[in-house]
N, C-alpha and C positions, 0 to 999 in steps of 0.2 A: 174365726176360718178353718179352725177344723171341722164347725159344722157343715159349712159351703164344700170342704173337700168329701167330708160323707156323702153330702148330696150329691156330688159328681158321679163318685165311685157307684151309688145306689143307682143312680140313671145308667150311666155304661152299663153296669151290669143287667139292668134291667132291658137296655138295647141289646144286649147280648142273649139274653133268654128268649126274649120274645119270637126272636126269627125259629131256635130251636123249637119252641111250643108252636110254631104256624108248620116248620116242616115236620114237626110231628106229626101232626093232626092233617095233613095233606090226604087226600084220598088215594089207595093204591088197587090199580087193578090186577088179579094174580090171574092168571091163565095156565092151561096144561097143554102141552105138545108132544106127541109121539114121533119117534122119528126114527129111521135106520142108516147105520153107516155105511157109504156108499151111494146113497139115493141122490142123486142128481139134485133131484125136485126140494130135497130138505138144505142141503148143501146151500141152492140157491137162496134158501129163506133165511138161514143160518148167515152167510157171508153178505147177502145182499139188501135183505131186509131189515132182520133183526139191528144191523148195527145203526142207520137212522133212527129208529126207534129209541134206543136207546139213549142217543144223544138229545133227542125233544123230549123224551118223558122222563128220563133218569130214572129215580127210586121210586115211580109212581105207576112204573111197569116192570112185573114181575113175573117169568114165565119159568115156569118149570118144566125139564124136558124129561121126557121116559123113554127109554132106546129100545127098539124091538130086536131084539137080538136070539131068540128064543124060540122055538114052538110056546111054550107057555105065553109068551109077551104076545104073540101073534095072536092064539086064544084071546086073550085077555081083549087085547085092541078089537075083535070081532063081537066080543059081548059089549064093550063100551058100545061100539058104535050101532048094534043092536039095539041098546038102550035109548037110543037116540032115535030110533025109526031110519036107521041107516042100513041096507042091505050088505049083505059080504061083497058082490060084488062090485059094490059103488064106493067100497070101503080102501084108503090108500094112505099113504104118507106123504108128507106132515099132515097129521091130522089132528087139530089144535083147536082146543075146549076151552071158550070164553063164556063165563057163563051156561046159558044153555044154548047156545051159538056154538055150532061146528064150521070150522073151515077144514075144506080138504084138497090137499095140491098146492102147490107156490103161487098160481095165479091168484086163488082165491086167499091166501094170506096176504098178497099183497096189495089186491085192492080193497080189502074189508076191514085187517086188523084193525088199524088205524082209526078207521072209523068209530066200530065198535069201542076202544080204549076210551077214543074221546068223549063218547056217550055214556059211558060208565062211570068216567072221570067227574061228570058234570052232574050226574044221580051219585054222590059221594062212593065211589069205589064199588070193587066188586071182590068177594072173599073167591078162593078156588072154590072150582065144580063141586057140590054136594052129593054128586053120583056116589053112593056106596062102592060101588067095583072100585074105587080111585083112593078112598079113606086109606088105606092102610101102605100106598104109596107117597102120597103127598107129605110134604115135610110140618115139621111142629107151627104153630100160629106165627112165629116171629120169619117175617120173609126173607127169602134169599135174594140180597143186592142184585138188583140189576147188574152191575160193573161185572161181578162175578161170572155171568152167563156164560160166557165162551170161556172162562177157565173150566167151568165145571165141566164143558162138552169134554177138555183136552185130557184131563183128568179123571173125569167118570167118578168124581167120587162120590156120588149121591148113593143112598141105601141101596136102591134098587137102579139098574142100569137105566140110561134114557137118553135116546138115539134120534138121529139123520137118515133118512132111505126114500125110499121110491115104494115101489109095488109092494103090497103085502104079502106074505106067505099064505097060502092056503091052510085051510085046517086039518088036511089030509097030513101035514107035516112035511110037505116038499117044499121047496126052495119058492118065490114069488113066482105064480101063474105055472112052474114048469112044467107039468105035465098037462099045461090046458093051451093046445095049439102048438108048444114047443117043437114036438115032432115034425108036423105038416110044416112050420117055419125053417127048422134045419132042411128038410126035403128039398123045398122050393131054394132055397140059399144055395145048395150043391148042383140044383137044375140050372139055376143062374149063371153060376161059377162056368158050368161044361159049356152053355150057350155060347156065352162070352168068346172062350177059349178055341172051341170050335169056330165059332164066326170070325176069329181075326185069323187064326191058320189058315182056312178058307180063301180069305182076301188075299192074304200073302201067297199062298201058293196059284191062286187065281181059277180054282178048280171049287166044283159045287157037286157036292157026293149026293144030296136028293135032294127034290122039289117038285112041288107040284102045282099044276095052274091055279087052283081055289087059294092058294096062299096071298096070292096077289090080291083080290079082291076081298081078302078076310083082314087086310091090315085097315084099311076105313071103320069095319066092323068094329071091329077090338078098339078103335079111336074111340069109338061110339060109346060103348059099355066103360071104357076107362073115364071119359067124363063125366058119366052119372056116378061112377066110383067116387072121382075127384072132387064132384060138386057137395056129393054127401058129406065129405071130409073138409071143405071149407065150409058148408053150414055149421059142422059138430063144433070146428075148430074160434069158428068168429062168432058165436052165437053161446057157445060156452054150455050147450045142452048135452046131455047123456046119447051116446052110441047107442046103436044096436048094434049087438055083437052076434047074438046066437049063442051055441054051445060052443064056440071056439072060439079061444084067446079073450083079452080083458080090452078091449078098442079105447074105457077110458082111462086108464091109466097110461095109453102110448098118447094118446092126442092131449092129454092135459101136461104132457111132459116138455122141459123144456126144448126137445129136440123135433117136435112138431110147429116150431117155428124157424126159419133158417134165418139167424144173426137175431132172431126175436123179433124181427118182423114180419117175414114173410112165411104166410103159412104155407108148410109143404103141399097140399092137397091143391092150393091155387099156382106152386109149380108145376104139378101134374096136369091139371087142366091144359096150362098152356102149352105144356110139352105134347100133350095130347091133338090141340089143336095145329101145333104146327106140322106134327106129322102126318095129320089130316090133309092140310097144304099142301105140303110137298109131295105126297101122295098124288092128289089131284093135278097138280103140275105137271108131274113127270109123263102122265096121260097125255099132254098136250102137245101140238107141235110149237113150241114157243122157242126155239132155236136151243141156245149153250143152257138156258136156265131150264128146260125141261131135261136136256142132258144129265144135266148133273143134281137135279134135284132128286133122284134114287140115294144118290151118294151121300146127300144133306138129311134124307129121313134114315138112311144107315146109321148116320154118327147121330143124331138124336136118340135113336133107339138105343145104339149101343151106350151113351151117357146115362138116357134112362135106367138101363140095366144096372149098369154101376153103380148108380146111385140109390138104386133099389137094394142093390149087394150090403151096401154102407147101411143103409135102415134096416135091414134085418139084422144085420148084425148087431146093430144096436137095442133091438128088441130081445134077443137072444141072450147077451152079454152083459148089457147095461142097464136097462129099463128093467128088465126081468117082467115083459108082460109083449104076448101077442097080439096085432090087430088082423083082424081076418079083413078089413076093406084094405090094409095096405098090403097084404099076402095077395090080395087077389089083383090088386095094380100092379103088383111086381111080375105074377103070371103073364097080366097082358103085355105089358113092355118089352118081356123077355121074347114070347112068342111074336111081336113085332119086329124085333130083331133079327129073329131067325127067318123070316118070312121076308125080311128088305133086304134078305142076302143075294137073293140071285139078281135084283134090279142094280144092286151096287155094283155087282163084279161085270155084268153086260154094260153099265157107264163107264166104267174103266178099261174093256175092251172097245167100246165105238172111240172113246178118248183116244186110246193109243193108237186108232185105224186113221183118225183123223191128223194126228202129228205125222204118221208115216207117209200120208198124202200129200 
């Protein structure tokens, strides 16, 4: 009997040990991610992308977070990006490295990270990147349990701070793109606010302080230009291509942000295109003799331009104080819609006067 009991005990111990061995031999994929505190894209990855991955892979996916919170961290990120052939203007956070693959922005991380982890797991796992610039930052060979990832973020207990954020600071030591188009964006924002206040005041008072005959014909021309800008932004947003920004701004950081789509579905560029088409249609109807429809078309045009200007003020605020990057195409569109608001004021006032005269009759 004792022999049977010992045999049974041995079998039970073997059944307990085998899973442990199998688990210990499970492949693990190690990755590194640069992030900045306050970055909406990093927060999106940490709150919405990583939790499902932790549930799916458990300890088979280990992500080491490196926070970018000083100029030295920024310089390091630029150096790391350069080592992978990525120029400074194309560098941003989240910046995630898996093997020799680099994912930049929440959209790339969301769409590609799980695929890469699956591929590397089938290949037997993956160690941390061998980039010499990261050697002194990475932890010892023992991997950090994935379950502790969020705790690591909250207490920042790693030897080197590791973080979540948006655009990366320029090498000059300024905050993210602060001197790259920020002055222009601030001036345009003030201009939009002043034009909005002036237009509303003129509408309430019922008096126009200045107007030129060419302003009315300029509205469709501005709509055509605005459509060109909107279509280009739609192309950039939907095709995930790098935008041409020129010497001003960091369009790619703006277009890759979560604010480039309304409710995460509708591209802002598409909304702009729809608005310019509607304004163009209202301008055309207002020049016809279609009864009340033509009478109130200028009011509708003014209302759409007013909404577009206020929305552009909001978007510019996001660029200045949330995204920390400026898009020259967005600024151009903001100027266009604001001019349309200013130029449509005369038609709106005339429409209200005509309406009042009809009521008196």
